[in-house]
Structure formats: C-alpha cells, structure tokens
All heavy atoms as an XYZ file, in Angstrom:
907
protein
N     123.044     81.604     91.548
C     121.721     82.072     91.195
C     120.650     81.029     91.464
O     119.478     81.321     91.365
C     121.673     82.430     89.707
C     122.273     83.739     89.383
S     120.939     84.872     89.310
C     121.741     86.281     88.776
N     120.982     79.842     91.807
C     120.018     78.788     92.059
C     119.109     79.116     93.223
O     117.913     78.883     93.175
N     119.678     79.661     94.306
C     118.865     79.997     95.478
C     117.923     81.145     95.151
O     116.754     81.129     95.529
C     119.779     80.351     96.677
C     120.576     79.126     97.099
C     118.976     80.906     97.824
C     121.578     79.392     98.185
N     118.412     82.138     94.422
C     117.582     83.282     94.049
C     116.445     82.845     93.141
O     115.320     83.321     93.295
C     118.453     84.341     93.367
C     117.766     85.666     93.076
C     117.209     86.293     94.340
C     118.737     86.628     92.414
N     116.726     81.929     92.220
C     115.672     81.414     91.353
C     114.605     80.685     92.166
O     113.397     80.833     91.902
C     116.253     80.469     90.295
C     117.051     81.196     89.215
O     116.820     82.409     89.041
O     117.890     80.543     88.565
N     115.038     79.900     93.149
C     114.084     79.192     94.008
C     113.217     80.172     94.798
O     112.004     79.972     94.946
C     114.824     78.272     94.982
C     115.402     77.044     94.294
O     114.960     76.743     93.166
O     116.289     76.397     94.899
N     113.823     81.239     95.292
C     113.068     82.256     96.044
C     112.038     82.910     95.132
O     110.882     83.106     95.518
C     114.025     83.298     96.658
C     113.253     84.484     97.227
C     114.884     82.664     97.728
N     112.431     83.254     93.914
C     111.512     83.890     92.966
C     110.372     82.937     92.623
O     109.197     83.328     92.598
C     112.268     84.347     91.696
C     111.304     84.774     90.607
C     113.232     85.478     92.025
N     110.686     81.678     92.370
C     109.654     80.685     92.032
C     108.691     80.508     93.213
O     107.474     80.470     93.037
C     110.305     79.351     91.616
C     111.002     79.508     90.263
C     109.262     78.249     91.560
C     111.835     78.307     89.846
N     109.237     80.391     94.417
C     108.384     80.249     95.612
C     107.509     81.489     95.820
O     106.346     81.380     96.204
C     109.233     79.978     96.852
C     109.787     78.570     96.858
O     109.268     77.689     96.189
N     110.859     78.363     97.618
N     108.084     82.677     95.584
C     107.315     83.922     95.734
C     106.188     83.976     94.713
O     105.064     84.375     95.036
C     108.231     85.128     95.598
N     106.490     83.540     93.464
C     105.451     83.526     92.429
C     104.343     82.547     92.798
O     103.161     82.838     92.642
C     106.043     83.154     91.071
C     106.781     84.253     90.388
C     107.250     83.803     89.018
C     107.982     84.890     88.284
N     108.432     84.458     86.960
N     104.723     81.375     93.296
C     103.737     80.367     93.693
C     102.870     80.891     94.828
O     101.646     80.717     94.824
C     104.421     79.079     94.139
O     105.104     78.490     93.067
N     103.505     81.542     95.796
C     102.757     82.090     96.929
C     101.802     83.187     96.454
O     100.638     83.254     96.881
C     103.696     82.625     97.992
N     102.277     84.050     95.565
C     101.445     85.137     95.048
C     100.260     84.576     94.260
O      99.135     85.068     94.376
C     102.278     86.071     94.175
N     100.498     83.546     93.475
C      99.407     82.919     92.720
C      98.380     82.290     93.665
O      97.177     82.398     93.452
C      99.968     81.870     91.760
C     100.699     82.456     90.573
C     101.348     81.384     89.707
O     101.184     80.177     89.986
O     102.047     81.773     88.754
N      98.871     81.632     94.703
C      97.967     81.005     95.676
C      97.137     82.065     96.399
O      95.933     81.908     96.580
C      98.757     80.165     96.674
N      97.790     83.155     96.803
C      97.078     84.243     97.479
C      96.068     84.874     96.525
O      94.925     85.151     96.906
C      98.075     85.292     98.026
C      97.361     86.554     98.449
C      98.876     84.719     99.172
N      96.473     85.085     95.292
C      95.563     85.660     94.294
C      94.362     84.767     94.047
O      93.226     85.241     93.942
N      94.600     83.460     93.974
C      93.516     82.509     93.751
C      92.557     82.517     94.941
O      91.340     82.535     94.782
C      94.088     81.108     93.533
C      93.072     80.085     93.123
C      93.743     78.754     92.794
C      92.729     77.742     92.326
N      93.343     76.464     91.978
N      93.113     82.521     96.151
C      92.291     82.534     97.372
C      91.486     83.833     97.436
O      90.304     83.825     97.791
C      93.181     82.380     98.609
C      92.422     82.164     99.870
C      91.687     80.837     99.849
C      91.100     80.521    101.197
N      90.338     79.295    101.198
N      92.112     84.959     97.105
C      91.413     86.246     97.113
C      90.261     86.229     96.101
O      89.176     86.718     96.380
C      92.378     87.383     96.810
N      90.515     85.647     94.944
C      89.459     85.535     93.929
C      88.297     84.696     94.429
O      87.131     85.019     94.196
N      88.610     83.610     95.122
C      87.558     82.762     95.688
C      86.756     83.531     96.737
O      85.528     83.427     96.787
C      88.155     81.501     96.312
C      88.712     80.516     95.302
C      89.450     79.361     95.985
O      89.812     79.443     97.145
N      89.674     78.303     95.219
N      87.435     84.308     97.576
C      86.754     85.096     98.598
C      85.842     86.139     97.963
O      84.722     86.363     98.434
C      87.763     85.760     99.535
C      88.505     84.821    100.482
C      89.591     85.574    101.250
C      87.545     84.156    101.447
N      86.313     86.766     96.898
C      85.487     87.750     96.190
C      84.260     87.067     95.601
O      83.137     87.573     95.719
C      86.314     88.474     95.096
C      85.413     89.257     94.164
C      87.356     89.380     95.725
N      84.463     85.918     94.987
C      83.335     85.183     94.412
C      82.323     84.789     95.487
O      81.113     84.926     95.297
C      83.821     83.931     93.673
C      84.584     84.256     92.401
O      84.464     85.400     91.904
O      85.293     83.358     91.894
N      82.818     84.317     96.633
C      81.921     83.927     97.720
C      81.177     85.142     98.262
O      79.980     85.071     98.567
C      82.695     83.227     98.840
C      83.117     81.821     98.448
S      84.041     80.838     99.663
C      84.150     81.774    101.112
N      81.861     86.267     98.357
C      81.215     87.488     98.837
C      80.117     87.930     97.877
O      79.037     88.334     98.307
C      82.239     88.606     99.004
O      83.146     88.292    100.031
N      80.391     87.849     96.590
C      79.371     88.209     95.592
C      78.154     87.294     95.710
O      77.017     87.744     95.622
C      79.953     88.132     94.183
C      80.898     89.256     93.844
C      81.437     89.101     92.432
C      82.424     90.187     92.096
N      82.987     90.021     90.745
N      78.404     86.004     95.910
C      77.292     85.060     96.057
C      76.494     85.347     97.327
O      75.265     85.276     97.322
C      77.809     83.625     96.046
C      78.339     83.123     94.705
C      78.998     81.764     94.866
C      77.226     83.066     93.673
N      77.189     85.676     98.415
C      76.485     86.004     99.669
C      75.628     87.250     99.494
O      74.515     87.325    100.007
C      77.481     86.192    100.807
C      78.055     84.896    101.304
C      78.948     85.114    102.516
N      79.498     83.851    102.967
C      80.777     83.607    103.149
N      81.682     84.560    102.935
N      81.190     82.430    103.556
N      76.160     88.245     98.802
C      75.397     89.465     98.531
C      74.179     89.124     97.687
O      73.076     89.609     97.937
C      76.282     90.527     97.848
C      77.302     91.072     98.850
C      75.445     91.652     97.267
C      78.372     91.948     98.242
N      74.359     88.274     96.696
C      73.250     87.856     95.836
C      72.175     87.147     96.655
O      70.985     87.386     96.490
C      73.764     86.967     94.711
C      72.757     86.750     93.618
O      71.714     87.367     93.577
N      73.076     85.859     92.701
N      72.596     86.275     97.572
C      71.649     85.570     98.449
C      70.874     86.574     99.288
O      69.646     86.489     99.420
C      72.385     84.544     99.340
C      71.502     84.067    100.477
C      72.860     83.361     98.514
N      71.572     87.549     99.866
C      70.915     88.554    100.707
C      69.920     89.379     99.888
O      68.812     89.665    100.352
C      71.957     89.462    101.355
N      70.312     89.756     98.675
C      69.410     90.528     97.817
C      68.169     89.714     97.446
O      67.052     90.232     97.451
C      70.136     90.981     96.548
C      71.170     92.056     96.793
C      72.021     92.359     95.568
O      72.045     91.529     94.616
O      72.673     93.414     95.562
N      68.359     88.443     97.128
C      67.218     87.592     96.785
C      66.307     87.385     97.994
O      65.076     87.428     97.861
C      67.706     86.250     96.236
C      68.328     86.310     94.843
C      68.982     84.980     94.495
C      67.299     86.691     93.805
N      66.881     87.190     99.175
C      66.065     87.057    100.379
C      65.272     88.332    100.657
O      64.109     88.272    101.050
C      66.925     86.696    101.593
C      67.230     85.221    101.661
O      66.410     84.386    101.283
N      68.406     84.882    102.153
N      65.906     89.479    100.455
C      65.208     90.754    100.650
C      64.060     90.889     99.654
O      62.964     91.339    100.015
C      66.185     91.920    100.508
N      64.286     90.491     98.410
C      63.229     90.577     97.392
C      62.081     89.625     97.730
O      60.906     89.976     97.587
C      63.797     90.266     96.006
C      62.804     90.441     94.872
C      62.290     91.868     94.716
O      63.006     92.829     95.075
O      61.162     92.031     94.230
N      62.404     88.426     98.196
C      61.367     87.472     98.600
C      60.555     88.061     99.749
O      59.313     87.981     99.751
C      61.992     86.116     98.986
C      62.506     85.401     97.734
C      60.988     85.238     99.727
C      63.370     84.184     98.025
N      61.221     88.667    100.712
C      60.518     89.282    101.845
C      59.595     90.395    101.367
O      58.459     90.507    101.852
C      61.516     89.832    102.856
O      62.224     88.780    103.459
N      60.063     91.212    100.417
C      59.209     92.278     99.890
C      57.989     91.700     99.184
O      56.887     92.226     99.313
C      59.990     93.177     98.922
C      60.934     94.112     99.612
C      61.408     95.255     98.732
C      62.199     94.794     97.543
N      62.865     95.875     96.807
N      58.196     90.609     98.449
C      57.065     89.983     97.746
C      56.067     89.386     98.734
O      54.858     89.495     98.553
C      57.565     88.905     96.785
C      58.531     89.392     95.713
C      57.823     90.164     94.610
N      58.764     90.764     93.700
C      59.028     90.307     92.488
N      58.429     89.238     92.025
N      59.907     90.931     91.735
N      56.569     88.744     99.800
C      55.684     88.225    100.848
C      54.888     89.374    101.477
O      53.696     89.265    101.730
C      56.468     87.506    101.946
C      56.707     86.041    101.705
C      57.979     85.498    101.847
C      55.670     85.177    101.362
C      58.210     84.150    101.645
C      55.902     83.828    101.159
C      57.168     83.322    101.298
O      57.399     81.986    101.104
N      55.574     90.474    101.736
C      54.907     91.627    102.344
C      53.823     92.169    101.416
O      52.712     92.458    101.862
C      55.934     92.720    102.644
C      55.335     93.927    103.316
C      56.369     95.005    103.623
O      57.575     94.724    103.585
O      55.936     96.125    103.915
N      54.139     92.281    100.130
C      53.149     92.776     99.169
C      51.953     91.828     99.095
O      50.798     92.266     99.058
C      53.781     92.941     97.786
N      52.220     90.533     99.089
C      51.133     89.549     99.070
C      50.298     89.656    100.339
O      49.062     89.640    100.287
C      51.694     88.133     98.934
C      50.679     86.999     99.006
C      49.661     87.100     97.870
C      51.384     85.664     98.983
N      50.957     89.795    101.472
C      50.242     89.925    102.736
C      49.357     91.161    102.762
O      48.211     91.112    103.211
N      49.872     92.286    102.272
C      49.061     93.505    102.207
C      47.865     93.300    101.291
O      46.756     93.726    101.612
C      49.903     94.680    101.716
C      50.814     95.247    102.765
C      51.560     96.479    102.295
O      50.991     97.274    101.510
O      52.711     96.647    102.711
N      48.089     92.648    100.160
C      46.992     92.391     99.223
C      45.909     91.539     99.889
O      44.725     91.858     99.829
C      47.523     91.694     97.968
C      46.437     91.206     97.050
C      45.769     92.095     96.215
C      46.061     89.871     97.036
C      44.750     91.658     95.381
C      45.053     89.425     96.210
C      44.393     90.321     95.384
O      43.387     89.889     94.570
N      46.322     90.457    100.538
C      45.360     89.576    101.211
C      44.656     90.333    102.328
O      43.436     90.238    102.482
C      46.059     88.307    101.749
C      45.141     87.512    102.653
C      46.545     87.446    100.592
N      45.414     91.104    103.089
C      44.842     91.879    104.188
C      43.754     92.822    103.681
O      42.677     92.913    104.265
C      45.956     92.657    104.882
C      45.482     93.620    105.940
C      45.163     93.177    107.216
C      45.357     94.970    105.674
C      44.735     94.049    108.188
C      44.930     95.854    106.640
C      44.621     95.391    107.888
O      44.195     96.264    108.857
N      44.030     93.523    102.599
C      43.091     94.520    102.084
C      41.906     93.894    101.349
O      40.802     94.410    101.419
C      43.809     95.498    101.146
C      44.884     96.328    101.822
C      44.345     97.250    102.904
O      43.156     97.620    102.870
O      45.131     97.595    103.805
N      42.119     92.802    100.648
C      41.055     92.270     99.788
C      40.272     91.112    100.384
O      39.171     90.824     99.915
C      41.627     91.820     98.431
O      42.605     90.815     98.645
C      42.213     92.979     97.663
N      40.793     90.459    101.383
C      40.144     89.243    101.884
C      39.686     89.353    103.336
O      39.507     88.343    104.007
C      41.096     88.055    101.733
S      41.570     87.725    100.053
N      39.483     90.558    103.827
C      39.077     90.714    105.225
C      37.768     89.980    105.516
O      37.646     89.312    106.528
C      38.956     92.189    105.588
C      40.304     92.884    105.690
C      40.137     94.315    106.130
N      39.687     94.388    107.509
C      40.490     94.579    108.550
N      41.767     94.710    108.373
N      40.006     94.634    109.774
N      36.783     90.125    104.627
C      35.487     89.473    104.853
C      35.612     87.956    104.778
O      35.023     87.236    105.566
C      34.440     89.966    103.844
C      34.076     91.431    103.987
C      35.047     92.347    103.250
O      35.660     91.903    102.257
O      35.197     93.505    103.687
N      36.382     87.484    103.827
C      36.565     86.047    103.654
C      37.235     85.425    104.867
O      36.893     84.315    105.277
C      37.413     85.767    102.399
O      36.836     86.433    101.277
C      37.508     84.292    102.114
N      38.181     86.151    105.448
C      38.927     85.632    106.586
C      38.237     85.900    107.930
O      38.759     85.532    108.977
C      40.327     86.251    106.612
C      41.237     85.861    105.450
C      42.521     86.673    105.489
C      41.536     84.380    105.474
N      37.058     86.506    107.909
C      36.359     86.864    109.144
C      36.005     85.644    109.986
O      35.820     85.755    111.198
C      35.112     87.670    108.824
N      35.918     84.479    109.373
C      35.574     83.266    110.117
C      36.797     82.578    110.714
O      36.654     81.688    111.540
C      34.827     82.300    109.201
C      33.498     82.853    108.719
C      32.819     81.944    107.724
O      33.222     80.777    107.591
O      31.878     82.415    107.076
N      37.977     82.987    110.316
C      39.217     82.400    110.818
C      39.706     83.232    112.007
O      40.180     84.357    111.850
C      40.262     82.385    109.698
C      41.564     81.721    110.098
O      41.809     81.533    111.304
O      42.353     81.402    109.188
N      39.577     82.675    113.210
C      39.899     83.421    114.429
C      41.358     83.879    114.450
O      41.665     85.002    114.888
C      39.600     82.565    115.656
N      42.259     83.057    113.982
C      43.675     83.428    113.985
C      43.919     84.606    113.050
O      44.627     85.554    113.398
C      44.544     82.242    113.573
C      46.029     82.531    113.698
C      46.897     81.316    113.408
O      46.375     80.186    113.358
O      48.110     81.504    113.235
N      43.317     84.555    111.871
C      43.479     85.651    110.911
C      42.868     86.938    111.464
O      43.449     88.018    111.329
C      42.833     85.288    109.576
N      41.709     86.821    112.097
C      41.058     88.000    112.678
C      41.949     88.616    113.753
O      42.099     89.839    113.823
C      39.661     87.636    113.246
C      39.094     88.761    114.079
C      38.709     87.274    112.113
N      42.559     87.778    114.587
C      43.468     88.282    115.616
C      44.663     88.996    115.027
O      45.056     90.066    115.494
N      45.242     88.422    113.983
C      46.410     89.043    113.348
C      46.024     90.351    112.665
O      46.776     91.322    112.707
C      47.053     88.077    112.365
C      47.696     86.886    113.074
C      48.508     86.051    112.131
C      49.087     84.838    112.795
N      49.913     85.088    113.948
N      44.836     90.392    112.040
C      44.374     91.634    111.413
C      44.122     92.703    112.473
O      44.421     93.878    112.249
C      43.132     91.379    110.566
C      43.435     90.634    109.274
S      42.045     90.493    108.153
C      41.034     89.277    108.994
N      43.591     92.311    113.629
C      43.360     93.268    114.711
C      44.694     93.845    115.204
O      44.781     95.040    115.498
C      42.601     92.601    115.854
N      45.721     93.001    115.286
C      47.041     93.480    115.682
C      47.568     94.495    114.680
O      48.121     95.534    115.058
C      48.020     92.308    115.798
C      47.748     91.369    116.950
C      48.588     90.094    116.909
O      49.347     89.894    115.928
O      48.476     89.294    117.850
N      47.378     94.209    113.399
C      47.823     95.141    112.355
C      47.038     96.440    112.444
O      47.599     97.531    112.338
C      47.689     94.495    110.958
C      48.725     93.382    110.802
C      47.860     95.544    109.860
C      48.553     92.538    109.555
N      45.715     96.343    112.638
C      44.883     97.540    112.761
C      45.345     98.406    113.931
O      45.403     99.632    113.821
C      43.410     97.153    112.937
C      42.817     96.526    111.682
O      43.386     96.713    110.588
O      41.770     95.848    111.808
N      45.682     97.774    115.053
C      46.151     98.511    116.227
C      47.485     99.202    115.922
O      47.681    100.370    116.273
C      46.306     97.571    117.424
C      46.900     98.211    118.656
C      46.098     99.384    119.207
O      44.861     99.398    119.047
O      46.707    100.299    119.790
N      48.395     98.498    115.255
C      49.677     99.113    114.898
C      49.483    100.271    113.918
O      50.167    101.295    114.023
C      50.622     98.064    114.306
C      51.151     97.036    115.304
C      51.891     95.921    114.573
C      52.047     97.684    116.336
N      48.552    100.114    112.978
C      48.268    101.209    112.045
C      47.722    102.422    112.781
O      48.068    103.562    112.458
C      47.279    100.749    110.967
C      47.892     99.926    109.871
C      46.841     99.624    108.811
C      47.455     99.164    107.528
N      46.458     99.022    106.458
N      46.860    102.201    113.765
C      46.315    103.305    114.551
C      47.431    103.997    115.334
O      47.475    105.234    115.402
C      45.225    102.796    115.491
N      48.326    103.206    115.923
C      49.454    103.787    116.649
C      50.336    104.595    115.707
O      50.786    105.703    116.046
C      50.278    102.690    117.315
C      49.614    102.021    118.490
C      50.448    100.864    119.047
O      51.633    100.750    118.755
N      49.813    100.013    119.830
N      50.587    104.060    114.515
C      51.404    104.757    113.526
C      50.758    106.075    113.120
O      51.427    107.101    113.021
C      51.622    103.866    112.299
C      52.410    104.485    111.151
C      53.822    104.842    111.597
C      52.447    103.543    109.965
N      49.446    106.067    112.904
C      48.741    107.290    112.522
C      48.840    108.334    113.632
O      49.051    109.523    113.358
C      47.287    106.972    112.203
N      48.718    107.904    114.884
C      48.804    108.843    116.007
C      50.197    109.451    116.111
O      50.350    110.660    116.309
C      48.427    108.137    117.309
N      51.219    108.615    115.962
C      52.596    109.120    116.032
C      52.881    110.039    114.850
O      53.508    111.097    115.004
C      53.609    107.944    116.091
C      55.032    108.440    115.940
C      53.440    107.171    117.384
N      52.412    109.675    113.661
C      52.623    110.510    112.476
C      51.924    111.860    112.648
O      52.467    112.901    112.270
C      52.112    109.799    111.226
N      50.719    111.859    113.228
C      50.000    113.107    113.458
C      50.762    113.970    114.449
O      50.925    115.174    114.236
C      48.591    112.845    113.964
C      47.811    114.144    114.209
C      46.397    113.890    114.546
C      45.579    115.135    114.798
N      46.191    116.410    114.731
N      51.241    113.365    115.537
C      52.002    114.122    116.527
C      53.271    114.709    115.912
O      53.608    115.868    116.144
C      52.358    113.215    117.702
C      53.044    113.928    118.840
C      53.335    113.013    120.022
O      52.796    111.894    120.083
O      54.119    113.443    120.887
N      53.959    113.906    115.109
C      55.165    114.390    114.436
C      54.825    115.526    113.483
O      55.511    116.545    113.432
C      55.843    113.239    113.686
C      57.127    113.578    112.936
C      58.204    114.063    113.904
C      57.615    112.370    112.169
N      53.746    115.350    112.713
C      53.320    116.401    111.786
C      52.959    117.680    112.501
O      53.278    118.779    112.033
N      52.286    117.563    113.663
C      51.928    118.748    114.441
C      53.182    119.503    114.883
O      53.221    120.723    114.835
C      51.098    118.358    115.668
C      49.700    117.879    115.297
O      49.272    118.088    114.139
O      49.037    117.267    116.162
N      54.187    118.753    115.295
C      55.425    119.383    115.743
C      56.175    120.036    114.585
O      56.934    120.975    114.781
C      56.315    118.376    116.455
C      55.748    117.922    117.795
C      56.737    117.075    118.547
C      56.165    116.537    119.839
N      55.738    117.521    120.780
N      55.965    119.528    113.374
C      56.643    120.077    112.193
C      55.742    121.025    111.413
O      56.098    121.469    110.328
C      57.080    118.938    111.261
C      58.105    118.021    111.847
C      58.428    116.849    110.929
O      57.595    116.412    110.130
N      59.635    116.345    111.038
N      54.555    121.332    111.967
C      53.568    122.162    111.273
C      53.220    121.582    109.910
O      53.173    122.278    108.906
C      54.053    123.610    111.127
C      54.116    124.316    112.448
O      53.284    124.074    113.325
N      55.096    125.174    112.626
N      52.995    120.276    109.902
C      52.619    119.588    108.674
C      51.387    118.749    108.947
O      51.088    118.410    110.081
C      53.758    118.704    108.162
C      54.962    119.510    107.725
C      55.959    118.675    107.007
C      57.080    119.590    106.523
N      57.992    118.904    105.671
N      50.682    118.423    107.877
C      49.511    117.566    107.969
C      49.799    116.294    107.174
O      50.446    116.338    106.133
C      48.238    118.297    107.465
C      48.340    118.636    105.996
C      47.012    117.471    107.732
N      49.336    115.171    107.696
C      49.571    113.874    107.059
C      48.352    113.495    106.238
O      47.219    113.542    106.729
C      49.850    112.832    108.143
S      50.389    111.252    107.493
N      48.552    113.111    105.003
C      47.452    112.692    104.133
C      46.840    111.402    104.666
O      47.560    110.429    104.902
C      47.951    112.480    102.705
S      46.685    111.831    101.588
N      45.505    111.376    104.843
C      44.875    110.154    105.346
C      44.875    109.012    104.334
O      44.695    107.862    104.696
C      43.441    110.606    105.657
C      43.219    111.788    104.782
C      44.550    112.450    104.622
N      45.100    109.336    103.068
C      45.075    108.311    102.017
C      46.435    107.671    101.795
O      46.561    106.450    101.829
C      44.551    108.914    100.712
C      44.372    107.882     99.633
O      43.854    106.810     99.879
N      44.824    108.197     98.438
N      47.472    108.494    101.584
C      48.785    107.929    101.233
C      49.835    108.110    102.323
O      50.899    107.497    102.257
C      49.300    108.535     99.928
S      49.798    110.271    100.062
N      49.566    108.987    103.311
C      50.506    109.169    104.404
C      51.573    110.222    104.163
O      52.375    110.505    105.041
N      51.597    110.848    102.986
C      52.610    111.868    102.701
C      52.307    113.125    103.508
O      51.168    113.505    103.672
C      52.620    112.198    101.212
C      53.666    113.238    100.830
C      53.810    113.332     99.348
C      54.716    114.405     98.838
N      55.788    114.861     99.596
N      53.367    113.759    104.001
C      53.190    114.979    104.774
C      53.232    116.194    103.860
O      54.028    116.253    102.924
C      54.259    115.099    105.847
C      54.093    114.085    106.953
C      55.046    114.333    108.098
O      56.040    115.030    107.959
N      54.730    113.748    109.237
N      52.367    117.154    104.163
C      52.306    118.411    103.427
C      52.247    119.543    104.439
O      51.800    119.344    105.567
C      51.057    118.456    102.542
O      51.052    117.394    101.617
N      52.668    120.748    104.057
C      52.572    121.873    104.987
C      51.115    122.121    105.383
O      50.207    121.928    104.575
C      53.124    123.058    104.178
C      53.949    122.436    103.106
C      53.318    121.120    102.798
N      50.899    122.547    106.652
C      49.541    122.840    107.098
C      48.969    123.951    106.224
O      49.659    124.861    105.817
C      49.533    123.253    108.563
C      49.669    122.082    109.486
C      49.526    122.447    110.955
O      49.569    123.611    111.329
N      49.359    121.433    111.777
N      47.682    123.860    105.942
C      47.017    124.838    105.097
C      46.988    124.435    103.632
O      46.331    125.079    102.821
N      47.705    123.376    103.270
C      47.681    122.882    101.896
C      46.332    122.218    101.652
O      45.935    121.343    102.414
C      48.808    121.862    101.658
O      50.053    122.456    101.988
C      48.837    121.395    100.205
N      45.590    122.626    100.610
C      44.245    122.078    100.428
C      44.214    120.633     99.938
O      43.293    119.892    100.268
C      43.611    123.012     99.403
C      44.747    123.683     98.708
C      45.893    123.697     99.672
N      45.208    120.219     99.149
C      45.218    118.872     98.582
C      46.599    118.251     98.738
O      47.613    118.947     98.724
C      44.845    118.896     97.095
C      43.468    119.406     96.827
C      43.254    120.727     96.463
C      42.371    118.563     96.946
C      41.976    121.200     96.233
C      41.086    119.022     96.718
C      40.889    120.350     96.364
N      46.623    116.932     98.839
C      47.883    116.194     98.917
C      48.607    116.292     97.577
O      48.016    116.031     96.530
C      47.608    114.726     99.269
S      49.091    113.692     99.269
N      49.884    116.629     97.628
C      50.653    116.757     96.388
C      51.003    115.395     95.800
O      51.402    115.302     94.644
C      51.936    117.550     96.641
O      52.741    116.846     97.573
N      50.838    114.330     96.582
C      51.186    112.994     96.104
C      49.989    112.307     95.435
O      50.116    111.762     94.344
C      51.704    112.143     97.268
C      52.267    110.826     96.824
O      53.079    110.776     95.909
N      51.832    109.753     97.448
N      48.823    112.313     96.117
C      47.682    111.554     95.591
C      46.462    112.407     95.275
O      45.494    111.913     94.708
C      47.290    110.426     96.569
S      46.586    111.035     98.117
N      46.470    113.687     95.680
C      45.364    114.582     95.356
C      44.206    114.539     96.340
O      43.202    115.226     96.119
N      44.322    113.793     97.411
C      43.254    113.736     98.398
C      43.079    115.088     99.065
O      44.052    115.771     99.369
C      43.576    112.677     99.473
O      43.684    111.411     98.859
C      42.522    112.619    100.553
N      41.810    115.495     99.280
C      41.541    116.764     99.943
C      41.990    116.665    101.393
O      41.672    115.726    102.100
C      40.056    117.079     99.871
C      39.698    118.423    100.494
C      38.267    118.796    100.165
C      37.788    120.052    100.838
N      38.652    121.191    100.789
N      42.764    117.657    101.814
C      43.245    117.724    103.188
C      42.431    118.786    103.917
O      42.328    119.904    103.457
C      44.738    118.110    103.215
C      45.682    117.189    102.446
C      47.095    117.763    102.457
C      45.679    115.791    103.068
N      41.868    118.430    105.057
C      41.105    119.412    105.825
C      41.946    119.916    106.975
O      42.940    119.311    107.366
C      39.803    118.793    106.339
O      40.077    117.814    107.306
N      41.542    121.020    107.547
C      42.281    121.643    108.641
C      42.280    120.777    109.891
O      43.168    120.846    110.706
C      41.674    123.018    108.970
C      41.838    124.024    107.861
C      43.295    124.421    107.623
O      44.030    124.600    108.613
O      43.691    124.556    106.469
N      41.244    119.899    110.078
C      41.147    119.105    111.292
C      42.215    118.016    111.353
O      42.566    117.559    112.411
C      39.800    118.365    111.391
C      38.632    119.198    110.933
O      38.798    120.417    110.787
O      37.565    118.612    110.737
N      42.725    117.556    110.196
C      43.611    116.394    110.181
C      45.010    116.762    110.555
O      45.599    117.678    110.223
C      43.568    115.733    108.800
C      42.185    115.198    108.498
C      42.121    114.573    107.127
O      43.148    114.240    106.564
O      41.025    114.421    106.620
C-alpha cells in the first residue's frame, strides 16, 4: 500500500496546486474586470465633463484657436449625425426630436421623451 499512498498524496498535492492556481486566475480576472470597469467609468466622466465644457464655455474658449477647431469638428459631426438620423427616420416613417434625439412616429405632435413640439417639416 505504500505506492498507492504515495500516488494518492501526489494526486492530492497536484489537485491543491491546480486549485490554488485556478483561484489565483479567478482573482486576477476579477481584478482585470474591475480595472476595465473603472477605466470605462473614468471615460464616461471625462466625456460628461467635455460635454459640459463644450456647452457652457463656448464663448470663453472662443479665443483659443485649438479649442475652436475642436468645437468646429464636433459641430460638423453633430450635423452629420442629424442628417443620418433624419434619413433613417424618413426611411422608418419616424421623426427625430430636435431637442433630445428620440424618434417618434410621423404625425406625433410632441416628443414622448422631452415634450418638445414636433413639426411636420422635421
């Protein structure tokens, strides 16, 4: 029985080592997920701050040529987005709210999201 006992002991040691390594991998994976979630939250906060600065400080930043250029790029992208959204809405027989961007069926007098009056031209 000595050889069988050695095999059992070695198998237990191997299983413990594998279990410990698996636990470490799980812990590392959880930490990596946590890092990714925190980075995503930081990015969202930067984006929110950028939108706030963009909307509230346009006049203040008018003297900064770099800021003006970046705001112009954003304005151009917003115009492109509005055009694509309008085209998509036309194809779906929907109208896009000029205030919040939510789509509503054509002929709807007010936006169901923010209450903005929707006209037939939009």
